[in-house]
Phi, psi and omega in degrees: 000130180268163180299323182292335179287343176271357184293128173233123181298137179283141178266133180287138176275125182258123179278144175204170178232152170232118183053037178083351178276132181281140175220162171225155178209156169246002176259100190280000178222112182224157176288147180303321180297324179293322178292321176297316179296323177303325180268016180060039178244143181275118179298343176284342182251328185240150167253161177259136175234155175240132176278119183246124182105160184259297188290312178231077186295143173258153179257123174261122184263140181246142170286154184305320183269004182283138175283133181248127175273125183258124176247163181306131177064024175299146181241112179252152178225153174270143179235116180293130184292318177200158178218147179294146179260133181280000000 
């Protein structure tokens, strides 16, 4: 066996945030529910949103089973589905 047959290309780690917390991944397509769980959030209570744009970002909301493409420095936020009214 030659050294070149053991070669495995390294996968780049892509940085992103969820609610300002830093994370990295080499899996560039994940379900929204998996990203919420990564941030210790319950997908039954929270939805995932992505802040799109710099100066006046808009929030793109994802369904739990929706595949999310993660790009370098993506900014995700948790969105509470509902809250009791006092």
